[in-house]
C-alpha positions in Angstrom: 0.4 0.0 0.3 2.6 2.6 0.5 4.6 2.0 -2.6 1.1 2.4 -4.6 0.8 5.9 -2.7 4.8 6.4 -3.6 3.9 5.5 -7.3 0.1 7.6 -7.2 2.2 10.8 -5.9 5.0 10.7 -8.8 2.2 10.3 -11.3 0.1 12.7 -10.1 3.3 15.2 -10.4 3.8 13.8 -13.9 0.2 14.6 -14.8 1.4 18.0 -13.4 4.3 18.5 -15.6 3.2 17.5 -18.8 0.0 19.6 -19.0 2.3 22.5 -18.1 5.6 21.1 -20.3 3.3 20.6 -23.1 3.2 24.8 -24.3 6.5 25.3 -22.6 8.3 28.5 -23.0 12.5 28.5 -24.1 15.2 30.2 -21.7 14.1 34.0 -19.8 14.7 36.5 -21.5 16.1 40.2 -21.3 12.2 41.2 -21.1 11.9 38.7 -18.4 14.8 40.2 -16.2 13.5 43.7 -17.3 10.1 42.9 -15.7 11.5 41.3 -12.4 14.1 44.0 -11.9 11.4 46.6 -12.4 9.1 44.7 -9.9 11.8 43.9 -7.2 12.2 48.2 -7.5 8.6 48.6 -6.7 8.4 46.3 -4.1 11.3 48.0 -2.4 9.7 51.1 -1.9 6.9 49.5 -0.2 9.1 47.1 2.5 10.6 50.8 3.1 8.0 51.9 4.4 7.4 51.5 8.4 4.9 48.9 9.0 2.3 48.8 11.8 1.8 45.0 12.4 -1.9 46.0 14.5 -2.9 47.5 11.1 -1.6 44.4 9.5 -3.9 42.0 11.9 -6.8 43.5 10.9 -6.4 43.4 7.8 -5.3 39.9 7.2 -8.8 38.7 9.0 -10.4 39.0 5.2 -7.3 36.6 4.3 -7.2 34.3 7.2 -10.7 32.4 5.3 -8.3 31.2 2.7 -4.9 30.9 4.6 -6.6 30.2 8.3 -5.7 32.3 11.1 -2.9 30.8 11.7 -1.0 31.5 8.3 -1.1 27.5 8.0 -2.3 27.2 4.4 -3.7 24.2 3.2 -1.4 20.6 3.3 -3.1 19.4 0.2 -1.4 22.6 -1.2 -4.1 24.5 -2.8 -2.9 27.4 -0.1 0.4 28.1 0.8 1.7 28.2 4.5 2.4 32.4 5.0 4.1 32.4 8.4 6.8 33.7 8.7 7.8 34.4 5.2 9.7 37.6 4.2 7.7 40.6 4.1 9.2 41.5 1.2 8.2 38.5 -0.4 4.5 38.8 0.3 4.9 42.5 -0.9 6.6 41.5 -4.2 4.5 38.9 -4.9 0.7 40.5 -3.7 2.2 43.3 -6.0 2.3 41.1 -9.1 -0.9 40.0 -8.6 -2.4 43.5 -9.0 -0.4 44.4 -11.8 -0.9 41.0 -13.4 2.6 40.2 -13.6 1.4 37.5 -11.7 -1.7 35.5 -12.8 -3.7 34.5 -10.0 -7.9 34.7 -10.2 -8.6 33.9 -6.6 -6.5 36.1 -5.0 -6.0 39.4 -6.9 -9.9 40.8 -5.6 -8.7 40.7 -2.3 -5.0 42.3 -3.4 -6.6 44.9 -5.5 -8.6 46.3 -2.5 -4.8 47.3 -0.7 -4.4 50.3 -3.2 -2.6 51.8 -0.3 1.0 50.9 0.1 0.8 51.4 3.5 -1.8 48.6 4.1 0.9 46.3 1.7 3.6 46.9 4.2 1.2 46.5 7.4 -0.4 42.7 6.3 3.3 41.3 5.4 4.2 42.6 8.4 1.6 40.9 10.8 2.0 37.8 8.2 5.5 37.5 8.8 4.6 37.4 12.5 2.8 34.3 12.5 4.4 30.9 13.4 5.8 28.7 11.2 3.7 25.0 11.6 5.7 22.4 11.4 2.6 20.1 10.3 3.1 21.3 6.9 2.4 19.0 4.0 4.9 16.2 3.2 6.2 14.3 0.2 6.3 10.7 0.2 10.2 10.4 1.6 11.7 9.2 -1.6 15.2 9.6 -3.6 15.4 12.6 -0.6 19.2 12.0 -1.0 18.5 12.5 -4.6 16.6 15.8 -3.5 19.1 17.2 -1.5 21.6 16.8 -4.3 19.3 18.6 -6.7 18.6 21.2 -4.2 22.7 21.9 -3.2 23.3 22.4 -6.9 20.5 24.0 -7.8 18.1 25.9 -5.1 20.6 26.6 -1.9 22.7 29.5 -3.5 19.1 31.7 -3.6 17.5 30.0 -1.0 19.8 29.1 1.6 21.3 25.8 2.9 18.1 25.4 5.3 15.5 26.8 2.3 15.6 30.6 5.0 15.9 32.8 1.6 17.1 36.2 1.7 14.7 39.0 3.1 17.0 41.9 1.2 16.6 39.7 -2.0 13.3 38.9 -2.4 13.7 34.9 -2.4 11.3 33.3 0.0 11.5 31.2 2.6 10.4 27.8 1.3 11.4 25.3 3.8 8.8 23.6 5.7 5.9 24.7 3.1 3.4 22.3 1.3 4.7 19.5 -1.0 2.2 19.9 -3.1 2.6 23.5 -3.6 6.2 22.9 -4.2 5.6 20.6 -6.9 2.8 23.0 -8.8 5.2 26.5 -8.5 8.6 24.4 -9.3 6.3 23.4 -12.9 5.1 26.7 -13.4 8.1 28.3 -13.0 9.8 25.9 -15.6 7.3 25.6 -17.9 7.0 29.4 -17.9 3.3 29.7 -16.5 4.8 32.0 -13.6 5.3 35.0 -15.5 6.7 37.2 -12.4 9.5 34.2 -11.6 13.0 35.6 -11.4 14.8 34.7 -14.5 17.8 32.7 -12.7 15.1 30.2 -10.7 13.3 29.6 -14.0 16.9 28.9 -15.6 17.9 26.9 -12.6 14.8 24.5 -12.8 14.6 24.3 -16.6 16.1 21.1 -17.3 14.2 19.2 -14.3 12.4 16.3 -15.2 9.0 15.4 -13.2 11.1 13.1 -10.6 13.3 16.2 -10.2 10.4 18.0 -9.3 8.9 15.5 -6.6 12.2 14.8 -5.4 13.5 18.6 -4.5 10.2 19.7 -3.1 10.1 16.6 -1.0 13.0 17.2 0.5 12.5 21.1 1.1 9.2 20.1 2.0 11.2 18.1 4.9 13.5 21.1 6.2 12.7 22.8 9.1 12.7 26.8 8.8 15.1 28.6 11.1 12.8 31.6 12.7 14.1 33.7 15.4 11.7 31.5 17.8 12.8 28.4 16.7 16.4 29.3 17.5 15.9 30.2 21.1 
């Protein structure tokens, strides 16, 4: 039964992989790099604002209907774990959805209401304070050694050895993210579906097979995120 669950998981990854890659885009272009650079500049202006966490808590009440009050999202991957994410990353992703650079129809009506940059800064600051759950959706636990090798070679230089990300560079914390969410995002980025992806990320995963995606996502889902609270 365990082997069947593992194979079913890989089959599901393969189906998503091939459905996206049928119309995969080519390597990142100068235009992609320009879009990334411009979106980072715009997000940095908001990230530099003095955020008010208390205001962010009020704003988050609407978000909690899907992302939960804890920010833990859904282990099935429909909603990412947000708690503990760098505020700079959250700001950029919300602004990219507002501008249409990142297509997310379900999120757009909510972030479109945040037309004041201060609201974006406040909301992101509050989400960053939420605790990180260790009860996230994990992969099947197969070929973790291969997943670690892929992560070290292709991902660690930006996302950090422990998946801690980089707030200043707008690289997200990915340790402990839900396995199925990671799978979907890696496939969307490698297949060109996620237009707001960092061109360096697109290039790093461009040659990943479906099994590579499954292995690295499985490994990352098992990394324990390091936050100030967890280091005490």
